[in-house]
C-alpha positions in Angstrom: -34.5 12.6 3.4 -37.8 13.9 4.8 -39.7 17.2 5.0 -42.2 18.1 7.8 -44.6 20.0 5.6 -48.2 19.4 4.7 -49.0 18.1 1.2 -45.5 16.8 0.6 -45.3 13.4 -1.0 -42.8 11.9 1.5 -42.6 8.2 1.7 -42.0 6.3 4.9 -42.0 2.5 4.7 -41.2 0.9 8.1 -39.5 -2.4 7.8 -41.1 -3.7 11.0 -43.8 -2.6 13.5 -46.6 -0.2 13.2 -45.9 3.1 11.4 -45.8 6.0 13.8 -45.0 9.3 12.1 -44.3 12.2 14.4 -44.0 15.6 12.6 -43.6 19.1 14.1 -45.5 21.4 11.7 -44.1 24.6 13.3 -40.5 23.5 12.5 -40.8 23.3 8.7 -37.3 22.2 7.9 -37.0 19.4 10.4 -38.2 15.8 9.9 -38.6 13.3 12.7 -38.9 9.6 12.0 -40.5 6.8 14.1 -39.2 4.3 16.6 -39.7 1.5 14.0 -37.4 0.3 11.3 -38.0 3.1 8.7 -37.0 3.4 5.1 -37.0 7.1 4.3 -36.9 8.7 0.9 -37.2 12.3 -0.1 -37.1 12.6 -3.8 -37.5 16.0 -5.4 -38.7 17.5 -2.2 -37.8 20.8 -0.6 -38.8 22.6 2.6 -41.0 25.6 3.0 -40.0 28.6 0.9 -37.8 26.3 -1.3 -35.2 25.8 1.3 -33.3 22.6 1.7 -33.9 20.4 4.7 -32.1 21.5 7.9 -32.3 18.3 10.1 -33.4 14.7 10.1 -34.0 12.9 13.4 -34.4 9.1 12.7 -35.1 8.2 16.3 -35.3 4.4 17.1 -35.1 1.4 14.9 -32.8 0.3 12.1 -33.3 3.0 9.6 -32.4 3.4 5.9 -32.3 7.0 4.6 -31.9 7.7 0.9 -30.4 11.2 0.5 -31.7 13.4 -2.3 -29.9 16.2 -4.0 -33.0 18.3 -3.8 -33.1 18.0 0.0 -29.3 17.7 0.7 -28.1 20.5 -1.5 -27.3 22.5 1.6 -24.0 22.3 3.4 -25.8 22.0 6.7 -28.3 19.2 6.4 -27.9 17.4 9.7 -28.7 13.8 10.2 -29.2 12.3 13.7 -29.5 8.5 13.6 -30.7 7.8 17.1 -30.9 4.3 18.5 -30.5 1.2 16.3 -28.3 0.6 13.2 -28.9 3.4 10.8 -27.7 3.7 7.2 -27.4 7.0 5.2 -26.9 6.4 1.5 -26.1 8.8 -1.3 -26.4 6.2 -4.0 -29.0 8.2 -6.0 -26.7 11.3 -6.3 -25.6 12.3 -9.8 -22.1 13.5 -8.7 -19.7 12.6 -5.9 -20.0 13.7 -2.3 -17.5 15.0 0.2 -18.4 14.0 3.8 -15.7 15.2 6.1 -15.6 14.9 9.9 -11.9 15.2 10.5 -10.1 17.8 8.4 -6.6 16.7 9.4 -6.7 13.6 7.4 -7.0 15.5 4.1 -3.8 17.5 4.3 -1.9 15.0 2.0 -4.7 14.7 -0.7 -5.0 16.9 -3.8 -8.8 17.1 -4.3 -8.9 20.1 -6.6 -9.5 18.0 -9.7 -12.8 16.6 -8.4 -16.2 18.1 -8.1 -18.1 17.2 -5.0 -21.3 18.0 -3.2 -19.5 19.3 -0.1 -21.3 17.9 3.0 -18.5 18.7 5.5 -20.6 21.4 7.2 -23.3 19.0 8.2 -23.5 17.0 11.5 -23.9 13.3 10.9 -24.4 11.8 14.4 -25.2 8.3 15.5 -25.3 7.1 11.9 -23.6 3.7 11.8 -23.1 3.4 8.0 -22.6 5.8 5.2 -22.7 4.8 1.5 -21.3 6.8 -1.3 -22.4 7.5 -4.9 -21.5 5.8 -8.2 -19.0 8.6 -8.7 -15.7 9.7 -6.9 -16.5 10.4 -3.3 -14.6 11.5 -0.2 -15.8 9.8 3.0 -14.0 10.5 6.3 -14.7 9.0 9.7 -14.3 10.3 13.2 -12.8 8.6 16.3 -15.8 6.3 16.6 -16.6 3.1 14.8 -17.5 3.9 11.2 -18.8 1.8 8.3 -18.2 3.2 4.8 -19.2 1.8 1.4 -17.6 3.8 -1.4 -19.8 2.5 -4.2 -18.6 2.7 -7.8 -16.0 5.4 -8.7 -12.5 6.2 -7.5 -13.1 7.0 -3.9 -11.1 8.4 -0.9 -12.3 6.7 2.2 -10.5 7.5 5.5 -11.0 6.0 8.8 -9.8 7.7 11.9 -9.0 5.5 14.9 -12.0 3.5 16.1 -12.9 0.1 14.8 -14.0 0.8 11.2 -15.3 -1.4 8.4 -14.6 0.0 5.0 -15.7 -1.3 1.6 -14.0 0.3 -1.4 -16.4 -1.4 -3.9 -15.7 -0.8 -7.6 -13.1 1.6 -8.8 -9.5 2.5 -7.9 -10.0 3.5 -4.3 -7.6 5.1 -1.8 -8.4 4.0 1.8 -6.8 4.9 5.1 -7.3 2.8 8.2 -5.4 2.0 11.4 -4.5 4.0 14.5 -6.5 2.7 17.5 -9.1 0.0 17.3 -9.5 -3.0 15.0 -10.6 -2.2 11.5 -11.5 -4.2 8.4 -11.0 -3.1 4.8 -12.4 -4.7 1.7 -10.8 -3.2 -1.4 -13.3 -4.6 -3.9 -13.0 -4.5 -7.7 -10.2 -2.4 -9.1 -6.7 -1.6 -8.0 -6.9 -0.2 -4.5 -4.4 1.7 -2.3 -4.3 1.4 1.5 -2.7 4.0 3.7 -1.9 2.7 7.2 -2.4 5.2 10.0 0.2 5.2 12.7 -1.1 4.1 16.1 2.2 3.9 17.8 6.0 4.2 17.4 6.5 0.7 16.1 4.1 -0.9 13.6 3.9 -4.4 12.2 2.0 -5.5 9.1 1.6 -9.2 8.7 0.6 -9.9 5.1 -1.1 -13.2 4.2 -2.5 -14.0 7.7 -5.5 -16.3 7.3 -8.1 -13.9 8.7 -10.8 -14.0 6.0 -11.8 -16.2 3.1 -9.7 -15.1 0.1 -12.7 -13.6 -1.7 -10.8 -10.9 -3.7 -7.1 -11.7 -4.1 -4.9 -10.8 -1.2 -5.5 -11.4 2.5 -3.6 -9.4 5.0 -3.5 -7.9 8.5 -1.7 -5.0 10.1 -1.1 -4.8 13.8 0.5 -2.5 16.2 0.4 -1.8 19.9 -2.7 0.4 19.5 -4.9 -1.6 17.1 -5.1 -3.6 14.0 -6.3 -3.5 10.4 -7.4 -6.6 8.4 -7.8 -6.1 4.7 -8.9 -8.1 1.7 -8.5 -7.2 -2.0 -6.0 -4.4 -1.5 -3.2 -4.3 -4.1 -1.0 -1.5 -2.8 -0.2 -0.7 0.8 1.5 2.5 2.1 3.3 2.2 5.5 3.4 4.8 8.3 5.9 7.5 9.0 7.6 5.4 11.6 9.7 2.2 11.4 7.4 -0.5 10.1 7.9 -4.2 9.9 6.2 -6.1 7.1 5.8 -9.9 6.9 4.5 -11.2 3.6 3.3 -14.8 3.4 1.0 -14.9 0.4 -0.8 -12.8 -2.2 0.8 -10.3 -4.6 1.1 -7.0 -2.7 2.9 -3.8 -3.6 4.2 -2.3 -0.4 5.7 1.2 0.1 7.1 1.5 3.5 6.9 5.3 3.6 9.4 7.2 5.7 11.2 5.6 8.6 13.6 2.7 8.8 11.4 -0.2 7.6 11.9 -4.0 7.5 10.4 -6.1 4.7 10.2 -9.9 4.8 9.0 -11.5 1.5 6.7 -14.4 0.8 6.5 -17.4 -1.4 5.0 -15.3 -4.2 6.3 -12.4 -6.3 6.7 -9.4 -3.9 7.0 -5.8 -4.8 8.6 -3.7 -2.0 9.7 -0.1 -1.9 11.5 1.3 1.1 10.9 4.9 0.1 12.7 7.1 2.6 14.8 5.8 5.5 17.5 3.1 5.9 15.5 0.0 5.0 16.1 -3.7 5.2 14.3 -5.6 2.4 14.3 -9.3 1.8 12.4 -10.9 -1.0 12.6 -14.6 -0.1 11.0 -17.0 -2.7 9.5 -15.6 -5.9 10.5 -13.2 -8.6 10.7 -10.1 -6.5 11.0 -6.4 -7.3 12.8 -4.6 -4.5 13.5 -0.9 -4.3 15.4 0.8 -1.6 14.7 4.5 -2.3 16.3 7.2 -0.3 18.7 6.2 2.5 21.3 3.5 3.0 19.4 0.3 2.3 20.1 -3.4 2.4 18.3 -5.5 -0.3 18.4 -9.3 -0.6 16.5 -11.1 -3.4 16.4 -14.8 -2.2 15.5 -17.6 -4.6 14.4 -17.1 -8.3 15.2 -14.2 -10.6 14.9 -10.9 -8.8 15.3 -7.2 -9.7 16.9 -5.0 -7.1 17.2 -1.2 -7.2 19.2 0.4 -4.4 18.3 4.0 -5.2 20.1 7.0 -3.6 22.5 6.3 -0.7 25.2 3.7 0.0 23.3 0.4 -0.5 24.0 -3.3 0.0 22.6 -5.6 -2.7 22.5 -9.4 -2.6 20.8 -11.2 -5.4 20.8 -14.5 -3.7 20.1 -17.7 -5.7 19.7 -17.7 -9.4 20.7 -14.9 -11.8 19.5 -11.5 -10.7 19.5 -8.0 -12.0 21.1 -5.5 -9.6 21.1 -1.7 -9.8 22.8 0.3 -7.1 21.8 3.8 -8.1 23.6 6.8 -6.7 26.0 6.4 -3.9 28.8 3.9 -3.0 27.1 0.6 -3.4 28.3 -2.9 -2.6 27.1 -6.0 -4.6 27.3 -9.3 -2.8 27.8 -12.4 -5.0 26.7 -15.6 -3.2 25.5 -18.1 -5.8 28.3 -19.8 -7.7 25.8 -21.5 -10.0 24.2 -18.3 -11.4 25.3 -15.1 -13.1 24.0 -11.8 -11.7 23.9 -8.7 -14.0 25.1 -5.6 -12.3 23.4 -2.9 -14.3 25.2 0.2 -13.2 28.5 -0.7 -11.7 30.3 2.6 -11.0 33.8 2.0 -12.3 36.5 4.7 -12.0 34.2 7.5 -11.2 35.3 10.4 -9.1 31.9 10.8 -7.5 31.1 7.2 -6.4 32.9 4.0 -6.0 31.0 0.7 -6.1 32.3 -2.6 -4.8 31.7 -6.2 -5.5 32.0 -8.7 -2.6 33.0 -12.3 -3.5 33.9 -13.4 0.1 31.1 -16.0 0.2 32.3 -17.5 -3.2 35.9 -17.7 -2.3 35.2 -19.2 1.2 33.3 -22.1 -0.5 36.4 -23.1 -2.5 38.4 -25.9 -1.0 41.9 -24.6 -1.7 41.3 -20.9 -1.1 42.9 -19.2 1.9 43.3 -15.5 2.7 47.0 -15.9 1.7 46.1 -17.2 -1.8 46.9 -15.1 -4.8 43.5 -13.8 -6.0 44.8 -13.9 -9.6 44.6 -17.7 -9.4 41.0 -17.7 -8.5 39.5 -14.6 -10.0 39.5 -13.0 -13.5 37.5 -10.7 -15.7 37.0 -11.6 -19.4 34.8 -10.2 -22.1 32.0 -12.6 -22.9 32.0 -13.5 -26.6 28.2 -13.6 -26.9 27.1 -10.6 -24.8 30.1 -8.4 -25.1 30.0 -7.7 -21.3 32.8 -7.9 -18.8 32.3 -11.1 -16.8 33.8 -11.7 -13.4 34.7 -15.3 -13.1 35.9 -17.6 -10.3 38.1 -20.7 -10.7 36.2 -23.8 -9.3 38.5 -26.6 -8.3 36.6 -28.4 -5.6 34.1 -30.6 -7.5 33.4 -33.6 -5.2 33.1 -35.9 -8.3 36.6 -35.1 -9.5 35.5 -33.1 -12.6 38.2 -30.9 -14.1 38.6 -27.5 -12.6 37.0 -24.7 -14.6 36.1 -21.0 -14.6 32.5 -20.1 -14.0 30.9 -16.7 -14.4 29.6 -14.9 -11.2 28.6 -11.5 -12.6 28.3 -9.5 -15.7 29.0 -5.7 -15.6 26.5 -3.7 -17.7 27.3 -0.2 -18.6 25.2 2.6 -20.1 25.6 1.0 -23.5 24.2 -2.5 -23.7 26.7 -5.1 -24.9 29.7 -2.8 -24.4 32.8 -3.7 -22.4 33.7 -1.4 -19.6 37.4 -2.4 -19.8 37.4 -3.8 -16.3 40.2 -6.2 -15.3 40.8 -8.0 -12.1 43.8 -5.8 -11.5 41.8 -2.6 -11.8 39.3 -3.9 -9.3 42.0 -5.0 -6.9 44.0 -1.8 -7.2 41.0 0.4 -6.7 39.7 -1.6 -3.8 36.5 -2.3 -5.6 36.5 -6.0 -5.0 36.2 -7.5 -1.5 37.8 -10.9 -1.0 
């Protein structure tokens, strides 16, 4: 930045037009630029009496201002962009910066471990773009339209309503966007985390929408009644505190729904969904999915391919779907739905005979598919539990007698019950399941 003082080696290089430098010598700590496109640097310069610069007025034109630690060491160096598209960059700083225009967004961040040049006491007005350092920065916008570039380093970049454009650049960045307006987020290199701001009571995130060229991995958009966020190259997304709905149609995203009763719809790829708090409905669709319900009474469905489902706390409903899946109910009275007669699901924590919880296995879809099964049939003729000779696990089997090609009837395994000790039988029999009402026909 610039100093209005005689014999100071300031540099002004206008991009276009005739240079017109306007200085006010009586105001020693204020610099005023021109109405042209100025490039302003202020390296190793301080104001009169060694004080840092108070204010910079960039006036008209599209200006580029390189901040200097010798000039911007104060908490109150104000920058006024004026007309045109103005850029304020801190890329030459030797440590991270903290530019804060909305304190409420930082309540959930623990920033004590970082060392910043704290610029939150300064006024940055009519500056269209702010660029961070090569270190870990905190950049926060206001309700207007902001453009942020984090630069290298693990940055926190937070939009705040408005139509923002945010570039995480290199590093593992945490970015917030959403609310009102239409924002665009480019995660950049590194594993990035996106926090969606709540702009209304019901939010919808559509993942995989063909909004941009797929330049950095995943392509996605988030929409609600108040605004939208389009994002590229973001690996992890955190939903709002309300009831969100997520549609995934491409890319490998890790999505945490946050609090609220959320709905997840999987894609053709490998999805990673976490319901967190709330009663969530999570469907993986195609792909090898990792689905976690978290707190609350959740419903998880894996779909095709080999999936891993974790119910978490609460009374959960878990359906592996096609192919052999790995199912964990967690704490609570959980129900495991068996639907694919051609695959064996592994139930990793079936609660059998506990006084605290009572899990159930539902085989209604399997029995309904059998030609000769009726509700009046003796279940002993169609279901049994045996110890598998190879794995040592208790296997729940169904008797299949409806082969259209006339093949001999045979027993097929539906699920294997895995206890705390791998390869150990739990001593489950079909009678113990029936007598304890732990099997639903």
